[in-house]
N, C-alpha and C positions, 0 to 999 in steps of 0.2 A: 325238252326245254331245259331241264336241269343240266344236261350235258353241255348245252350251248353256254349256259352261264358259267360253268366251270372252266370252259375253254377261254372265255373272255377274262375271267377274273384270275385264273391261275394258268397261264399259258404254258408253264413248265410241265404241266401234266400231259400236254400233247406229246412231248418227247417220250415220256414214260409209256404212254399208250402205244405209241408206234414201236418202241423198243421191245415192249413186253407182249404186245398183241392183245386182241380182244376175244380170243377164243375161250372155250369152256374147258381148257386143259386142267390137269390135276395140280397145276402150280409150279411144275418143273420149268416149263417154258424154254426159251432159248437164252438162258442167262449168259452174260458176257464172261468168258473164261478169264481167270486170273493169270496174267503172264508169268512164265517161269524165268527167274533170274539166274543166269549161269554163274557159277562161282568164279571169283576173280582168279586169274592165272598168275603164278609167280613169274615175273619177267626173266627171260634168259639173258645174261650179260652178252654183249657182242663178243665175237671171237677174239678181237684184238684187245679186250680189257684184261689187264693183268691183276692177279690176286696174290695175296700174301700167303705165308705158310708153306709147308713142304709140298703139298699138291700144287699150289700156285707156282712154286719155283720150278718144279719138274715140267709143268706146262710151258713156262717161260723159256726153258732151255730149248724147246723145239723152235722157238723164235730166234734164239741165239744161233742155233745150228743153221737155220735158214740164212741168216746173215753171213755166216762163215761160208756157206755154199756159194753165196753171191759175191764173195770177196769184199764185203762191206767194211772198209777201213774206218769209217766214222762211227760204227756201232758202239764201240766201247767209249770213245771220246764223248759222244753225245750223252752217255750215261755215267760219266765219271763223277764220283762223290768226292769233292775236294774240301780242303780246309785252308783257311786264310793263314799265310805265313808271313811273319815280320822277322827278318833275320837279326840276331843279336851278334855281338862280337864273338861269343862262344860258338856260334854256328858256322862262322866263316872257316873255310878249309884250313887244316884238315878237319872235316866235320866228324862228329861222333857217330857211332853206330846207330842207324835208324833215324838220325836227325835230318833236318832239311839240308839240301845242297845249296848253300849260299855262297855268293861271290863277294859280297860286301855287306857291312853292317847297315841295317836299315832297308835292305832290299825286301820288296814285298811281291808275293805271287800267290796264285791259287795252287796249293800243293796236292800231290797225289802220291799214295804210298806204293812204292815198288820194292819188291824183294827179289833176291837171287838165291837159288838153291845152293846150299852148302857155302854160302857167302853172306855178305851183309846186305842191308837194304837201306833205303833212304826215302825222304819226302822230296820229290822232284817237282819242278813246275809242270803243270798238267800239259802244257804245250810241248814238252819234251818227253812225255810219257808215251808208252805203247809202241816203242820202236821195235821191240821183239815181236809184237803182234803184227806189225806191218811187214816184218821180214818173213814171217810164216805165210802170210797171205800172198806175198810177192814171189816167193821162191819155192813153194811147195811142189814136190815131184809126185804127181798123182799116179804115175805109172809104176813107181817103186812100191815095194811091200816088204814086210818082215813079220815077226811073230805077233806084232800088235795090230796088224792090218795094213791097209794101203797107205799111200803117202798123203792123202787129202787132209785138209785142216778139219778136224772133227772133235766134238766133245766125246771124250773117252770114258770118263768116270765122274761121279758126283760124291760129295761129302755133305750129308744133310743130317743135322741133329742139334737140338737145343737152338742156339742162335747162329749156328754154322750153316752157311749156304755156299758151297764151293762147287765149281765146275772146272775139271781138268781137261784142257785142250791139248791135242797132240798133232804132229805132222812129221813127214820126212821132207827135209829141205836140202837145198844145195848147201854144201859145207861152206861157211863163211871163210873168206880169204885169211883171216887172222886166227883161224882155228887149226890146231895140229891134226894130223891124220889125213886120210883120203876117202873119197866117196861120199855118198849121201849121209845125212845126219838125222837121226831120230831125236826130236826135241819135244818138250812139254811146256805148258804154260798154264799155271794155276790162276783162276779168277775167283775172288771172294765177293759175295753180293749181299746187299741189304735192301729191304723194301722201304722206300722213302717216297712220300708224295704220290702214292698210287702207282708207282712203277718200280721195277727192279733196277738198282743202281750198282755199278761195280765200285767197290770201296778199296780194293787192293789187287795187286797181281804178283805172281811168283814166276820168274823166268828160270827155266831149267834147260838151257842149251848144252849144259854139261851134265852127264848122268841123268838125262831126262827120263830114261826108262824107270828110274826109281819111283817116279810119281805114278806110274802106270801099273803098280803091283799093290794088291790089298795088304800085304804084309812086307815089312822091311823097314828101310830107313825113313820112309815118309809116313809110316803108320801113326806116330805120335801127332803129326800135323793133320792127318786126315783119318781119325779113328773110326769114322763111319763110312769109309770108302766103299763104293758100290759101282759096279760096271753099269754104264749108261746104256739103256736100250731105247732106241728111238721109236720103236713100234710095239 
């Protein structure tokens, strides 16, 4: 009778009786186990996510090399770090060393810094930049080779240190018609990078279609420009 009254008055005990049983055990019963919570895992960034710093830059260079292998002419243009230029009277030709290439006072354009080995550089309209890059992709002679390797367009060396993130590209190309000499031509192309907005952006280039081999040596004329020169190993 007592059991019946308890069931009617406290129905919640029915669940406990069923869960725990009515046996004469020692009290251990079939207690519900406490679930084990697995520790949270640190998410792994997707393979195409770019990261800053020296390690992130070296990883990004593999992406750059893949673009070179594919002949991607838009790769640098899509990542160009530009600066707004408003031309003054002093900027109009003959422009000063390193200044913008202006045709008239008041001209405005998005400028990109291009330099030339053993010569001067300038801030040029980004739409006019990367002509040397285009030439390398279009006229590389893959079957040719020399002491620096085959003729393909490839990242040959890096310069990484402090705030410097440079990749030196090289290729053997068809000799341009306005160049002296004969036969294929070994050229180099320096690219300077900065990490902006979550991706690597090219901030300047250095064209070396004359004496390009000097950029491919750890010591020599290019050493002050690339003091942390290192041969790039893709694997």
